[in-house]
C-alpha positions as a Markdown table, in Angstrom:
| # | Residue | x | y | z |
|---|---|---|---|---|
| 1 | Met | -12.1 | -18.5 | -12.0 |
| 2 | Arg | -11.4 | -21.0 | -9.2 |
| 3 | Ala | -7.8 | -22.3 | -11.0 |
| 4 | Ser | -7.6 | -18.7 | -11.7 |
| 5 | Leu | -8.2 | -17.2 | -8.2 |
| 6 | Thr | -5.9 | -19.7 | -6.9 |
| 7 | Leu | -3.0 | -19.6 | -9.5 |
| 8 | Thr | -2.5 | -15.7 | -9.9 |
| 9 | Leu | -3.1 | -14.9 | -6.0 |
| 10 | Ala | 0.3 | -14.3 | -4.5 |
| 11 | Val | -0.6 | -14.2 | -1.1 |
| 12 | Val | -0.3 | -17.8 | 1.9 |
| 13 | Val | -0.2 | -21.3 | 4.0 |
| 14 | Gly | -2.9 | -21.4 | 7.3 |
| 15 | Cys | -6.3 | -23.4 | 7.9 |
| 16 | Ala | -9.5 | -21.6 | 7.5 |
| 17 | Gly | -11.1 | -21.9 | 10.8 |
| 18 | Ala | -7.7 | -23.2 | 13.1 |
| 19 | Thr | -7.3 | -21.9 | 16.0 |
| 20 | Pro | -5.4 | -18.2 | 15.7 |
| 21 | Ala | -1.9 | -18.5 | 15.9 |
| 22 | Pro | 0.2 | -17.0 | 18.5 |
| 23 | Ala | 1.8 | -13.6 | 17.9 |
| 24 | Ile | 5.2 | -13.6 | 16.4 |
| 25 | Ala | 8.9 | -13.8 | 17.8 |
| 26 | Pro | 10.8 | -11.5 | 16.3 |
| 27 | Ser | 14.3 | -13.7 | 14.4 |
| 28 | Ala | 17.2 | -13.0 | 15.3 |
| 29 | Ser | 18.7 | -10.8 | 12.9 |
| 30 | Ser | 21.4 | -11.9 | 10.3 |
| 31 | Pro | 24.5 | -9.7 | 10.0 |
| 32 | Ala | 24.4 | -10.2 | 6.1 |
| 33 | Cys | 20.7 | -8.7 | 5.6 |
| 34 | Val | 20.8 | -5.3 | 7.9 |
| 35 | Asp | 20.5 | -2.8 | 4.4 |
| 36 | Pro | 17.3 | -0.8 | 5.5 |
| 37 | Ala | 16.0 | -2.7 | 2.0 |
| 38 | Phe | 15.5 | -5.5 | 4.0 |
| 39 | Arg | 12.7 | -4.0 | 6.0 |
| 40 | Ala | 10.8 | -2.5 | 3.2 |
| 41 | Phe | 8.3 | -5.8 | 4.0 |
| 42 | Asp | 8.5 | -5.3 | 7.8 |
| 43 | Phe | 4.6 | -4.0 | 7.7 |
| 44 | Trp | 3.5 | -6.7 | 6.6 |
| 45 | Ile | 4.9 | -9.2 | 9.4 |
| 46 | Gly | 2.0 | -9.8 | 11.8 |
| 47 | Ala | -1.0 | -12.2 | 12.6 |
| 48 | Trp | -4.0 | -10.6 | 10.6 |
| 49 | Asp | -7.9 | -11.1 | 10.5 |
| 50 | Val | -8.8 | -10.5 | 6.3 |
| 51 | Thr | -11.8 | -9.8 | 4.1 |
| 52 | Val | -11.3 | -11.5 | 0.3 |
| 53 | Lys | -14.0 | -10.1 | -2.6 |
| 54 | Ala | -13.6 | -11.4 | -6.2 |
| 55 | Pro | -16.1 | -12.5 | -8.0 |
| 56 | Ala | -16.8 | -16.6 | -7.0 |
| 57 | Thr | -16.6 | -17.9 | -10.7 |
| 58 | Pro | -15.6 | -16.0 | -14.0 |
| 59 | Gly | -19.0 | -13.3 | -14.6 |
| 60 | Ala | -20.0 | -13.8 | -11.5 |
| 61 | Pro | -20.6 | -11.1 | -9.5 |
| 62 | Trp | -17.7 | -9.4 | -6.3 |
| 63 | Ala | -18.6 | -11.8 | -3.0 |
| 64 | Ser | -17.2 | -11.1 | 0.0 |
| 65 | Ala | -15.1 | -13.9 | 1.9 |
| 66 | Arg | -12.8 | -14.3 | 5.7 |
| 67 | Gly | -9.5 | -15.7 | 6.3 |
| 68 | Thr | -6.5 | -15.1 | 8.0 |
| 69 | Gln | -2.8 | -14.3 | 7.8 |
| 70 | Arg | 0.5 | -15.1 | 9.5 |
| 71 | Val | 3.7 | -13.4 | 8.1 |
| 72 | Glu | 6.7 | -13.2 | 9.5 |
| 73 | Ala | 10.8 | -12.8 | 9.8 |
| 74 | Ile | 12.1 | -15.8 | 8.6 |
| 75 | Leu | 15.8 | -16.7 | 9.0 |
| 76 | Gly | 18.1 | -13.6 | 10.5 |
| 77 | Gly | 15.4 | -11.1 | 8.7 |
| 78 | Cys | 16.7 | -11.8 | 5.2 |
| 79 | Ala | 13.3 | -12.7 | 4.8 |
| 80 | Ile | 9.5 | -13.0 | 4.6 |
| 81 | Ala | 7.9 | -15.8 | 5.2 |
| 82 | Glu | 3.4 | -15.7 | 4.7 |
| 83 | His | 0.6 | -18.4 | 5.7 |
| 84 | Phe | -2.8 | -17.3 | 4.5 |
| 85 | Ala | -5.9 | -19.3 | 4.1 |
| 86 | Ala | -9.9 | -18.5 | 3.1 |
| 87 | Asp | -13.4 | -19.8 | 3.3 |
| 88 | Gly | -13.3 | -18.0 | -0.3 |
| 89 | Pro | -15.0 | -16.8 | -2.7 |
| 90 | Gly | -16.0 | -19.7 | -4.0 |
| 91 | Pro | -14.3 | -23.0 | -2.3 |
| 92 | Ala | -11.7 | -22.9 | 0.8 |
| 93 | Trp | -8.4 | -22.5 | -0.1 |
| 94 | Ala | -4.6 | -21.5 | 0.8 |
| 95 | Gly | -0.7 | -20.8 | 0.3 |
| 96 | Thr | 2.0 | -19.3 | 0.9 |
| 97 | Ser | 4.7 | -16.9 | -0.1 |
| 98 | Leu | 8.6 | -16.7 | 0.6 |
| 99 | Ser | 9.7 | -13.0 | -0.2 |
| 100 | Val | 13.1 | -11.8 | -0.2 |
| 101 | Trp | 14.7 | -8.4 | -0.9 |
| 102 | Gln | 17.8 | -9.3 | -3.2 |
| 103 | Pro | 20.3 | -6.6 | -3.1 |
| 104 | Ala | 22.3 | -7.0 | -6.7 |
| 105 | Leu | 19.0 | -6.7 | -8.4 |
| 106 | Gly | 17.4 | -4.3 | -6.4 |
| 107 | Gln | 14.3 | -6.2 | -5.8 |
| 108 | Trp | 12.2 | -7.7 | -3.7 |
| 109 | Arg | 11.6 | -11.0 | -5.5 |
| 110 | Gln | 8.8 | -14.0 | -3.7 |
| 111 | Thr | 7.8 | -16.6 | -5.1 |
| 112 | Trp | 4.4 | -18.4 | -4.4 |
| 113 | Val | 2.8 | -22.5 | -3.8 |
| 114 | Asp | -0.9 | -23.1 | -2.9 |
| 115 | Asp | -3.2 | -26.2 | -2.3 |
| 116 | Gln | -4.0 | -26.0 | -5.8 |
| 117 | Gly | -0.5 | -26.9 | -6.8 |
| 118 | Gly | -0.3 | -23.0 | -8.2 |
| 119 | Tyr | 3.2 | -22.1 | -8.9 |
| 120 | Leu | 3.8 | -17.6 | -9.0 |
| 121 | Ala | 7.3 | -15.8 | -9.6 |
| 122 | Phe | 7.5 | -11.9 | -8.8 |
| 123 | Thr | 9.8 | -9.4 | -8.8 |
| 124 | Gly | 9.5 | -5.3 | -8.0 |
| 125 | Gly | 8.9 | -3.3 | -4.8 |
| 126 | Ile | 7.9 | 0.5 | -4.1 |
| 127 | Glu | 6.8 | 1.6 | -6.8 |
| 128 | Asp | 4.6 | 5.2 | -6.0 |
| 129 | Gly | 4.5 | 4.6 | -1.7 |
| 130 | Ala | 3.3 | 1.5 | -2.5 |
| 131 | Met | 4.9 | -2.2 | -2.6 |
| 132 | Thr | 4.3 | -3.6 | -6.0 |
| 133 | Leu | 5.5 | -7.2 | -6.8 |
| 134 | Tyr | 4.7 | -8.1 | -11.2 |
| 135 | Gly | 4.3 | -12.0 | -11.8 |
| 136 | Glu | 6.3 | -13.4 | -15.5 |
| 137 | Pro | 4.2 | -12.3 | -17.8 |
| 138 | Arg | 1.5 | -15.1 | -20.1 |
| 139 | Ala | 0.0 | -15.3 | -23.2 |
| 140 | Gln | -3.4 | -16.5 | -22.5 |
| 141 | Gln | -6.5 | -17.1 | -24.6 |
| 142 | Gly | -3.5 | -15.2 | -27.5 |
| 143 | Val | -3.6 | -12.1 | -26.2 |
| 144 | Met | -0.7 | -11.8 | -23.4 |
| 145 | Thr | -1.6 | -10.5 | -19.9 |
| 146 | Arg | 0.6 | -9.7 | -17.0 |
| 147 | Lys | -0.6 | -10.0 | -13.1 |
| 148 | Arg | 0.3 | -6.9 | -11.1 |
| 149 | Met | -0.2 | -7.0 | -6.3 |
| 150 | Arg | 0.0 | -4.0 | -4.4 |
| 151 | Phe | -0.3 | -3.2 | -1.0 |
| 152 | Glu | -1.6 | 0.1 | -0.8 |
| 153 | Arg | -3.4 | 2.2 | 2.8 |
| 154 | Val | -0.4 | 0.7 | 4.7 |
| 155 | Thr | -1.3 | 1.9 | 8.9 |
| 156 | Ala | 0.7 | 0.1 | 11.9 |
| 157 | Asp | -3.0 | -2.4 | 12.0 |
| 158 | Ala | -4.9 | -2.3 | 8.6 |
| 159 | Leu | -3.7 | -2.1 | 4.2 |
| 160 | His | -5.3 | -2.6 | 1.3 |
| 161 | Trp | -4.9 | -5.7 | -0.9 |
| 162 | Val | -5.3 | -5.0 | -4.6 |
| 163 | Trp | -4.6 | -8.2 | -7.2 |
| 164 | Gln | -4.3 | -7.4 | -11.0 |
| 165 | Gln | -4.7 | -7.8 | -14.6 |
| 166 | Thr | -3.2 | -5.8 | -17.6 |
| 167 | Thr | -3.9 | -7.1 | -21.1 |
| 168 | Asp | -2.4 | -4.2 | -23.3 |
| 169 | Asp | 1.8 | -3.7 | -20.9 |
| 170 | Gly | 0.3 | -1.8 | -18.4 |
| 171 | Ala | -0.8 | 1.3 | -19.7 |
| 172 | Thr | -4.5 | 0.3 | -18.1 |
| 173 | Trp | -4.6 | -2.4 | -15.2 |
| 174 | Gln | -7.9 | -4.2 | -14.1 |
| 175 | Asp | -8.6 | -5.7 | -10.4 |
| 176 | Leu | -9.8 | -9.0 | -10.1 |
| 177 | Met | -9.6 | -9.6 | -6.9 |
| 178 | Thr | -9.2 | -7.4 | -3.3 |
| 179 | Ile | -7.4 | -8.5 | 0.1 |
| 180 | Asp | -8.6 | -5.5 | 3.6 |
| 181 | Tyr | -6.0 | -6.0 | 6.8 |
| 182 | Val | -7.0 | -6.0 | 9.7 |
| 183 | Arg | -4.0 | -7.0 | 12.0 |
| 184 | Ala | -5.0 | -10.3 | 14.4 |
| 185 | Ala | -7.0 | -9.1 | 18.3 |
| 186 | Asn | -4.0 | -9.5 | 19.7 |
| 187 | Gln | -1.5 | -8.4 | 17.0 |
| 188 | Thr | -2.6 | -4.7 | 17.2 |
| 189 | Gly | 0.0 | -2.3 | 17.1 |
| 190 | Thr | 2.7 | -4.7 | 16.8 |
| 191 | His | 5.3 | -5.9 | 14.4 |
| 192 | Ser | 8.6 | -7.8 | 15.1 |
| 193 | Arg | 11.5 | -8.7 | 13.0 |
């Protein structure tokens, strides 16, 4: 499960216990990325304190761990960079992602890498009112699986992220991990572009 946590999670890099990141300065706007679709992920921008909930090992009860996340608009607002670190569940882990709106595809694309050598690619957008990104289908022990992340219950200062898996082509989804976000104290009520 340790490997599957880091290989299947699509969240971001920092260092558990590190000094909190300073406020995130806005990036100068690029005229190439003024379409409102580029702003669909702006709710995620900022510094966050997170609580990760997942089994520490396969079949174990769910456990909680603290973490931090910093998300910033980069390249003139054309992309979103995520930097994540958590104390567990299980060993500490960290990762980073880049997300970008692709007008020609009408979708967001995200690439995730982590400190376990993991790499994942996602596509998606707003679905049923929530930003939803899907991983590539993969065969696991002879069963075709697909994972997705959903950003739910988004407010100015909090959101709920869920990592899910389907083995029946999306008819049902099983929760594998959740992350509850609260804006870091110096970020309350703010997000910049």
